[in-house]
C-alpha positions as CSV (number, residue, x, y, z in Angstrom):
1,M,14.2,-13.1,-17.1
2,Q,11.1,-13.5,-19.3
3,P,8.6,-10.6,-19.8
4,A,4.9,-11.2,-18.7
5,G,3.6,-8.8,-21.1
6,N,1.4,-11.3,-22.9
7,E,-0.6,-12.3,-19.5
8,S,-3.6,-10.2,-19.8
9,T,-6.8,-9.3,-17.3
10,Q,-10.1,-9.1,-18.3
11,P,-12.8,-7.0,-17.7
12,S,-16.0,-8.7,-16.3
13,G,-18.2,-8.6,-19.7
14,T,-18.0,-5.2,-20.1
15,K,-16.6,-2.3,-22.4
16,P,-13.3,-0.7,-20.9
17,G,-14.6,2.8,-21.6
18,G,-15.9,3.2,-18.1
19,I,-12.9,1.5,-16.3
20,V,-10.9,4.1,-18.4
21,V,-12.7,7.3,-17.4
22,A,-12.8,6.4,-13.8
23,T,-9.4,5.5,-13.8
24,I,-8.1,8.5,-15.5
25,I,-10.4,11.0,-13.3
26,G,-9.4,9.5,-10.2
27,N,-5.8,9.8,-10.7
28,A,-5.7,13.6,-11.7
29,F,-8.1,14.1,-8.6
30,V,-5.8,12.1,-6.4
31,A,-2.5,14.2,-8.0
32,Y,-4.3,17.6,-7.5
33,D,-4.6,16.8,-3.8
34,F,-1.2,15.8,-3.1
35,T,0.7,18.3,-5.2
36,V,-1.7,21.3,-4.4
37,Y,0.0,21.9,-1.2
38,S,3.6,22.7,-2.7
39,F,1.8,25.9,-4.5
40,S,0.6,27.0,-1.1
41,A,4.2,26.2,0.7
42,L,5.1,29.9,1.4
43,I,1.7,30.7,3.4
44,I,1.5,27.0,5.0
45,G,5.2,27.6,6.4
46,R,4.2,30.8,8.1
47,L,0.7,29.6,9.6
48,F,1.6,26.1,10.4
49,F,5.5,26.1,11.1
50,P,5.9,29.6,12.5
51,S,9.6,30.6,13.0
52,N,11.5,34.2,13.1
53,N,13.8,33.0,10.0
54,P,11.2,32.7,6.8
55,L,13.9,30.3,5.3
56,S,13.3,27.9,8.4
57,S,9.5,28.0,7.6
58,L,9.6,27.3,4.1
59,L,12.1,24.4,4.9
60,L,9.9,23.0,7.5
61,S,6.9,23.2,5.1
62,L,8.6,21.7,2.2
63,G,10.0,18.9,4.8
64,T,6.2,18.3,5.5
65,F,5.4,18.3,1.8
66,G,8.3,15.6,1.5
67,A,7.0,13.7,4.6
68,G,4.2,12.9,2.4
69,F,6.4,10.7,0.3
70,V,7.6,8.7,3.1
71,M,4.3,7.1,3.4
72,R,4.2,6.3,-0.2
73,P,6.2,3.1,-0.2
74,L,4.0,1.8,2.4
75,G,1.0,2.9,0.5
76,A,2.4,0.9,-2.4
77,M,2.8,-2.2,-0.6
78,F,-0.7,-2.2,1.1
79,I,-2.7,-0.8,-1.6
80,G,-0.7,-2.7,-4.2
81,H,-1.3,-6.1,-2.6
82,V,-5.2,-5.2,-2.5
83,A,-5.1,-4.7,-5.7
84,G,-3.3,-8.2,-6.6
85,T,-6.1,-9.9,-3.8
86,R,-9.3,-8.3,-3.9
87,G,-8.9,-6.4,-7.5
88,R,-7.8,-2.8,-8.8
89,K,-11.1,-1.2,-8.7
90,T,-11.2,-2.2,-4.5
91,A,-7.6,-0.4,-4.3
92,M,-8.0,2.8,-6.5
93,T,-11.1,3.2,-4.5
94,W,-9.1,2.9,-1.4
95,S,-6.7,5.2,-2.5
96,I,-8.9,8.2,-3.3
97,T,-11.0,7.7,-0.1
98,L,-7.8,8.5,1.9
99,M,-6.7,11.5,-0.4
100,T,-10.1,12.7,0.0
101,L,-10.1,12.6,4.1
102,G,-6.5,14.3,3.9
103,T,-7.6,17.0,2.0
104,W,-10.4,17.7,4.0
105,L,-8.2,17.8,7.0
106,I,-6.0,20.5,5.5
107,A,-8.7,22.5,4.0
108,C,-10.5,22.8,7.5
109,L,-7.4,22.6,9.8
110,P,-7.0,25.7,12.5
111,T,-3.8,27.4,12.3
112,V,-1.3,27.2,15.1
113,A,-2.3,30.7,15.9
114,S,-5.4,29.1,17.0
115,I,-4.7,25.6,18.4
116,G,-0.9,25.7,19.0
117,V,1.4,22.6,18.0
118,T,-1.6,20.8,17.3
119,A,-2.2,22.5,14.3
120,T,1.4,21.3,13.5
121,W,1.0,17.5,13.9
122,L,-2.4,17.4,12.3
123,M,-1.1,18.9,9.2
124,V,2.0,16.4,9.1
125,I,-0.9,13.6,9.5
126,A,-3.0,14.9,6.9
127,R,0.3,14.8,4.4
128,L,1.3,11.1,5.9
129,M,-2.7,10.2,4.9
130,Q,-2.4,11.7,1.3
131,G,1.2,10.0,0.7
132,L,-0.2,6.6,1.7
133,A,-2.9,7.0,-1.0
134,A,-0.9,8.5,-3.5
135,G,1.7,5.6,-3.3
136,G,-1.2,2.9,-3.6
137,E,-2.7,4.9,-6.9
138,I,-0.2,4.8,-9.3
139,G,0.1,0.9,-9.7
140,P,-3.4,-0.3,-9.9
141,A,-4.3,3.0,-11.9
142,S,-1.4,2.1,-14.5
143,A,-1.9,-1.3,-14.6
144,V,-5.9,-1.0,-15.5
145,L,-5.0,1.4,-17.9
146,M,-2.6,-0.8,-20.0
147,E,-4.6,-4.2,-19.5
148,S,-7.6,-2.5,-21.0
149,V,-6.0,-2.3,-24.5
150,P,-4.1,-4.1,-27.2
151,H,-0.4,-4.3,-27.2
152,D,0.2,-2.1,-29.9
153,R,-1.5,1.1,-27.7
154,R,-0.4,0.3,-24.5
155,C,1.9,3.3,-24.0
156,Y,-1.0,5.6,-25.5
157,L,-3.6,4.6,-23.1
158,T,-1.3,4.5,-20.1
159,S,0.4,7.8,-20.9
160,W,-2.8,9.2,-19.9
161,R,-2.2,8.7,-16.2
162,G,1.2,10.7,-16.6
163,A,-1.0,13.1,-18.6
164,S,-3.6,13.3,-15.8
165,Q,-0.9,14.3,-13.1
166,G,0.0,17.2,-15.9
167,A,-4.0,18.0,-15.9
168,A,-3.8,18.1,-11.9
169,A,-0.8,20.5,-11.9
170,F,-2.5,22.6,-14.3
171,A,-5.8,22.8,-12.5
172,A,-3.6,23.2,-8.9
173,A,-1.3,25.7,-10.3
174,L,-4.2,27.7,-12.2
175,V,-6.6,27.8,-9.1
176,G,-3.6,29.4,-7.2
177,A,-2.7,32.1,-9.7
178,I,-6.4,33.0,-10.0
179,T,-6.8,33.2,-6.0
180,T,-3.2,34.9,-6.1
181,A,-4.1,37.8,-8.4
182,L,-7.9,38.4,-7.1
183,L,-7.0,38.4,-3.6
184,S,-5.1,40.8,-1.4
185,P,-2.1,39.2,0.4
186,E,-3.7,39.6,3.6
187,A,-6.9,37.6,2.3
188,M,-4.8,34.8,0.9
189,H,-3.0,34.2,4.2
190,D,-6.3,34.9,6.2
191,W,-8.3,32.2,4.1
192,G,-7.7,32.1,0.6
193,W,-4.9,29.6,0.7
194,R,-7.5,27.1,1.6
195,I,-9.6,27.2,-1.4
196,P,-7.4,24.8,-3.9
197,F,-7.9,22.3,-0.9
198,V,-11.5,22.8,-0.5
199,L,-11.8,22.6,-4.4
200,G,-10.1,18.9,-4.1
201,G,-12.3,17.9,-1.1
202,F,-15.4,18.8,-3.4
203,I,-14.0,16.9,-6.5
204,G,-13.0,13.9,-4.4
205,P,-16.4,12.5,-4.1
206,V,-17.4,12.4,-7.8
207,G,-13.9,10.5,-8.2
208,W,-14.9,7.9,-5.6
209,Y,-18.5,7.5,-7.3
210,L,-17.0,6.8,-10.5
211,R,-14.8,4.0,-9.0
212,R,-17.4,2.5,-7.1
213,R,-19.5,2.2,-10.3
214,M,-16.9,1.0,-12.4
215,P,-16.7,-2.7,-13.7
216,S,-14.4,-5.2,-11.5
217,V,-11.6,-6.5,-13.3
218,T,-10.8,-10.3,-12.7
219,I,-7.2,-10.9,-13.3
220,N,-6.2,-14.1,-15.1
221,A,-3.4,-15.5,-13.0
222,P,-3.7,-18.3,-10.1
223,E,-0.6,-16.8,-8.2
224,R,-1.4,-13.9,-5.7
225,P,1.2,-11.3,-4.7
226,R,3.8,-11.7,-2.0
227,F,6.2,-9.3,-1.6
228,T,9.0,-11.8,-0.6
229,T,8.2,-13.4,-3.9
230,I,8.6,-10.1,-5.9
231,F,11.5,-9.0,-3.9
232,R,13.0,-12.6,-4.6
233,Q,12.5,-13.2,-8.3
234,H,12.7,-9.5,-9.2
235,A,15.2,-7.7,-7.4
236,R,17.0,-6.4,-10.0
237,T,14.0,-5.4,-12.0
238,L,12.8,-3.4,-8.9
239,C,16.1,-1.7,-8.5
240,C,16.6,-0.8,-12.0
241,G,12.9,0.5,-11.8
242,T,13.3,2.8,-8.7
243,L,16.7,4.3,-10.0
244,M,14.5,5.0,-13.3
245,M,12.4,7.3,-11.3
246,A,15.1,9.7,-10.4
247,A,14.9,12.1,-13.9
248,P,10.9,12.2,-14.1
249,S,10.0,12.5,-10.3
250,V,13.0,15.3,-9.9
251,G,11.9,16.7,-13.3
252,I,8.3,17.5,-12.2
253,Y,8.9,18.2,-8.7
254,I,11.6,20.8,-9.5
255,T,10.4,22.4,-12.7
256,V,6.6,22.1,-11.6
257,F,6.0,22.0,-8.3
258,Y,9.2,23.8,-6.9
259,M,9.2,26.5,-9.6
260,P,6.8,28.9,-7.9
261,S,8.7,29.2,-4.8
262,Y,12.0,29.3,-6.9
263,L,10.9,31.9,-9.3
264,V,9.7,34.3,-6.6
265,R,11.9,33.7,-4.0
266,T,15.4,33.2,-5.8
267,L,14.7,34.8,-8.9
268,H,12.5,37.6,-7.5
269,R,9.4,37.3,-10.2
270,P,6.0,38.1,-9.3
271,A,4.2,35.5,-7.8
272,A,1.0,35.6,-10.2
273,I,3.6,34.7,-13.2
274,S,5.2,32.1,-11.5
275,L,1.8,30.3,-10.6
276,L,0.8,30.8,-14.4
277,I,4.1,29.1,-15.7
278,A,3.5,26.1,-13.2
279,S,-0.3,25.8,-14.4
280,L,0.7,26.0,-18.6
281,S,3.3,23.5,-17.6
282,G,1.2,20.9,-16.5
283,L,-1.1,21.9,-19.6
284,V,2.2,20.8,-21.8
285,I,2.4,17.5,-19.9
286,L,-1.0,16.6,-20.8
287,V,-0.8,17.6,-24.3
288,V,2.7,16.2,-25.1
289,N,2.5,12.7,-23.2
290,P,0.1,11.1,-25.2
291,L,1.8,12.5,-28.5
292,V,5.2,10.7,-27.5
293,A,3.5,7.6,-26.2
294,R,2.0,7.2,-29.8
295,M,5.6,7.1,-31.1
296,A,6.8,4.8,-28.3
297,D,3.9,2.2,-29.5
298,R,5.3,2.4,-32.9
299,Q,9.1,1.0,-31.6
300,A,9.8,-2.6,-31.5
301,S,11.4,-1.8,-28.0
302,R,10.4,0.7,-25.1
303,K,13.7,2.1,-24.7
304,P,14.8,4.1,-28.0
305,I,12.5,7.0,-27.0
306,Q,13.5,7.2,-23.6
307,Y,17.3,7.4,-24.5
308,L,16.2,10.1,-26.8
309,M,14.2,12.4,-24.3
310,L,16.8,11.7,-21.4
311,A,19.5,12.8,-23.6
312,I,17.5,15.9,-24.8
313,C,17.0,16.7,-21.2
314,L,20.5,16.4,-20.2
315,V,21.7,18.5,-23.0
316,L,19.0,21.2,-22.1
317,T,18.8,21.7,-18.6
318,Y,22.3,23.7,-17.5
319,P,20.8,26.6,-20.4
320,T,17.7,26.7,-19.5
321,F,18.4,27.7,-15.9
322,L,21.0,29.6,-17.0
323,A,18.2,31.7,-19.1
324,L,16.0,32.2,-16.4
325,K,19.1,33.4,-14.0
326,T,20.3,36.0,-16.6
327,G,17.2,37.7,-16.0
328,V,15.1,37.1,-19.1
329,S,11.7,38.8,-19.6
330,D,8.9,37.2,-18.0
331,A,7.5,36.0,-21.6
332,A,10.8,34.6,-22.5
333,A,11.2,32.8,-18.9
334,T,7.8,31.6,-19.3
335,A,8.4,30.1,-23.3
336,I,11.9,28.6,-21.9
337,I,10.2,26.6,-19.1
338,L,7.5,25.6,-21.3
339,A,9.6,24.4,-24.0
340,Y,11.9,22.6,-21.6
341,V,8.8,20.8,-19.6
342,A,7.5,19.7,-23.2
343,L,11.1,18.0,-24.0
344,A,11.9,16.6,-20.6
345,L,8.7,15.2,-18.9
346,N,7.5,13.3,-21.5
347,N,8.1,9.6,-20.8
348,A,5.6,8.4,-18.7
349,G,3.6,6.0,-21.4
350,A,6.9,4.0,-22.4
351,S,8.6,4.1,-19.1
352,T,5.4,2.9,-17.3
353,V,4.4,0.1,-19.7
354,M,8.2,-1.2,-19.8
355,M,8.1,-1.6,-15.9
356,L,4.5,-2.9,-16.1
357,E,5.2,-5.6,-18.8
358,A,8.5,-7.0,-16.5
359,F,5.8,-8.5,-14.2
360,A,3.1,-10.9,-14.1
361,P,-0.4,-9.5,-14.1
362,S,-0.9,-10.6,-10.3
363,H,2.5,-8.4,-9.3
364,R,2.0,-5.7,-11.4
365,A,0.4,-3.1,-9.5
366,A,2.4,-4.0,-6.4
367,A,5.7,-3.7,-8.1
368,L,5.0,-0.8,-10.0
369,S,3.9,1.2,-7.0
370,M,7.0,-0.1,-5.4
371,M,8.8,1.3,-8.1
372,Y,7.2,4.4,-8.1
373,S,7.2,5.0,-4.6
374,F,10.4,4.4,-3.7
375,G,11.9,6.1,-6.8
376,V,9.9,9.4,-6.2
377,T,10.3,9.1,-2.1
378,L,14.0,8.9,-2.6
379,F,14.6,11.4,-5.6
380,G,11.6,13.8,-6.2
381,G,9.8,14.0,-2.8
382,F,12.7,16.0,-0.9
383,S,14.0,17.7,-3.7
384,P,12.2,20.8,-3.1
385,L,13.8,20.8,0.6
386,I,17.2,19.7,-0.7
387,V,17.5,22.4,-3.7
388,T,16.0,25.2,-1.2
389,W,19.1,24.3,1.2
390,L,21.3,24.1,-1.5
391,I,20.7,27.5,-3.0
392,A,20.7,28.9,0.9
393,A,24.1,27.1,1.4
394,T,26.2,27.6,-1.8
395,R,24.2,31.1,-2.7
396,N,24.2,29.5,-6.2
397,P,20.8,29.6,-8.0
398,M,21.9,27.0,-10.5
399,M,22.0,24.2,-7.9
400,P,18.3,23.1,-9.2
401,A,20.0,22.3,-12.8
402,W,23.0,20.6,-11.3
403,Y,20.7,18.5,-9.3
404,L,18.4,17.4,-12.3
405,V,21.6,16.5,-14.4
406,A,22.8,14.2,-11.7
407,A,19.0,12.3,-11.3
408,T,19.0,12.5,-15.4
409,C,22.1,10.4,-15.2
410,I,21.0,8.1,-12.6
411,T,18.1,7.5,-15.1
412,L,20.1,6.7,-18.0
413,F,22.2,4.4,-16.1
414,A,19.4,2.8,-14.9
415,L,17.6,2.3,-18.0
416,W,20.4,0.7,-19.8
417,R,20.5,-1.5,-17.1
418,F,16.7,-2.8,-16.7
419,P,16.0,-6.1,-18.3
420,A,13.3,-5.3,-20.8
421,P,13.9,-7.3,-24.1
422,A,12.3,-6.3,-27.2
423,R,9.0,-7.0,-28.2
């Protein structure tokens, strides 16, 4: 297969700055609204999935968190198709609109105590809307960033899509930590858990406005995306790209979004400390991803830096969780988790560009959205639910480490098989 990296798109006579800003800010908002749910999973489980067994409530809540991922592949295909036929701008406007609607529904939704089981179904519907939006966001946003700069800066600029997700995790966890610290448990249970969603609902229109005003991007390719063509011509690439998502998706959903529940429920650490760790982890992702991407841009191939970081992740995963299990101080636990995140969750730039360069411009957005969405759905979205169940079934608090090790091995194999020739 010949790479399509030299084909390009062109902004319609405008500077790329407005495109980049609107893309990054909008992507950060979409990521914030989709993931902030995980930081309120314990309370949402009690209010919308009541059960005599607290574990059952948490599992149902985490299952609903994962249900949002079920819609990601559909969003990838639908909004990815819009990106190839009507433009990246239109696709990204659709995704941010759907995410805003889903977020406001969660923020304003009455609980089961008020309207019965209808509240449960509406919560699921809201998560499905958010999943549809998130599934269609990654491909168009990443393609726009990559196509806005010369070849030797692609990894760096594209890494800001992953970095903006780190910023979103930082903001979501920070809001959760502040509200948990300032409000009583009763206030958090009654209304405080809604604050992160209300904030996201107010930010959404800002991102929508920026994207509506961003310049349109014209695709310089006569071929329009057909999914049958993408699957027929790029089956191996799509399969390998999907498997490559195992380590990054499991990594971020275990070490950042599931970590507060793990630290509180399994390791019995204070809730405020656990949310602070998750917030700082997002900040580390924001800072480190562009730095690693700069190194990747200097390489003749996109693969070596990924091999290095995955190998480091494989070596450090078990010792990291073992140290947390042994009962180190909160300060030491914070330092250990942040060091692990800095070394293990920083391949967004190189991996994303490598996958995008394997496709023609008209197929890029849809193909990346599909690989990302199917991969995250298969490996990441239900990982908090699976790990929670595994810990309960085995009574082994090291199960998250083994789950991460398995995911890293899958990604290493897929990276080896991914058909990405050197530049």
